[in-house]
C-alpha positions as CSV (number, residue, x, y, z in Angstrom):
1,M,14.3,72.2,-22.3
2,T,12.7,71.6,-18.9
3,A,14.1,68.7,-16.8
4,I,11.8,65.9,-15.7
5,V,12.6,64.6,-12.2
6,N,10.8,61.6,-11.0
7,G,7.9,62.2,-13.5
8,L,7.4,65.9,-12.8
9,A,8.7,68.8,-14.9
10,A,11.1,71.2,-13.1
11,T,9.3,74.3,-14.4
12,P,10.5,77.8,-13.4
13,A,7.4,78.2,-11.1
14,R,8.1,74.9,-9.3
15,R,11.8,75.7,-9.0
16,K,11.0,79.1,-7.4
17,L,8.8,77.3,-4.9
18,L,11.5,74.8,-4.2
19,Q,13.9,77.7,-3.6
20,A,11.4,79.2,-1.1
21,I,11.2,75.9,0.7
22,A,14.9,75.5,0.8
23,D,15.4,79.1,2.1
24,G,13.2,78.2,5.1
25,N,12.5,81.0,7.6
26,G,8.9,79.8,8.0
27,R,7.9,81.1,4.5
28,I,6.1,78.0,3.3
29,S,3.9,76.1,5.8
30,Y,0.8,73.9,6.0
31,D,-2.2,75.0,8.0
32,A,-3.9,71.8,9.3
33,N,-7.1,73.6,10.2
34,E,-7.6,74.9,6.6
35,K,-5.8,72.0,4.9
36,T,-3.9,74.6,2.9
37,V,-0.2,75.4,2.2
38,Y,0.7,79.1,2.2
39,D,3.5,81.2,1.0
40,H,3.5,83.7,3.9
41,N,5.6,86.2,2.0
42,T,3.1,86.5,-0.8
43,G,-0.1,85.3,0.8
44,I,-0.6,82.8,-2.0
45,R,-1.9,79.3,-1.5
46,V,0.5,76.7,-3.0
47,T,-1.3,73.6,-1.8
48,N,-1.6,71.9,-5.2
49,R,2.0,72.6,-6.1
50,C,3.2,71.2,-2.8
51,R,1.0,68.1,-3.3
52,E,2.6,67.5,-6.7
53,M,6.1,67.8,-5.2
54,V,5.3,65.5,-2.3
55,A,3.9,62.9,-4.7
56,A,7.1,63.2,-6.9
57,E,9.2,62.9,-3.7
58,W,10.8,66.3,-4.2
59,I,9.8,67.5,-0.7
60,R,8.8,66.0,2.6
61,A,7.0,67.3,5.6
62,L,8.9,67.6,8.8
63,T,7.8,65.2,11.5
64,P,6.5,66.7,14.7
65,D,9.6,65.8,16.6
66,E,12.1,67.3,14.1
67,P,13.7,70.6,15.1
68,R,12.4,73.7,13.5
69,G,14.7,76.3,11.8
70,P,14.7,80.0,12.4
71,G,11.3,81.6,11.9
72,E,9.5,78.2,12.0
73,Q,6.9,77.7,14.7
74,W,6.3,74.4,16.4
75,F,2.6,74.2,15.6
76,R,3.0,74.5,11.8
77,V,4.1,71.9,9.3
78,Y,7.1,72.8,7.2
79,Y,8.8,71.1,4.3
80,R,12.4,70.1,3.4
81,L,13.8,69.2,0.0
82,T,14.8,65.6,-0.7
83,D,17.7,64.6,-2.9
84,L,15.2,64.6,-5.8
85,G,14.1,68.1,-4.9
86,R,17.6,69.3,-4.9
87,T,18.1,67.8,-8.4
88,A,14.9,69.5,-9.6
89,L,16.0,72.8,-8.1
90,R,19.2,72.7,-10.1
91,G,17.1,71.9,-13.2
92,E,18.8,68.6,-13.8
93,S,17.2,65.3,-14.9
């Protein structure tokens, strides 16, 4: 059975995206000019999935003054998992 965390189902696809965000290295980022979130490893747009996860408070965007991790560029917006996101990643309710 799929766990429901803060009203959103922790499906395998969502959990894979959460893992990609957790892994960092600049893989998932928001392009403000195109208003799109990209998975740079696959070239796939994941905008709607990220919107769902932001609304469910699973992820949050870094603020402009937060330090970036390895592979993350200062001019892009990146995401971090919240406590709810870590719960969803584990598949727990």
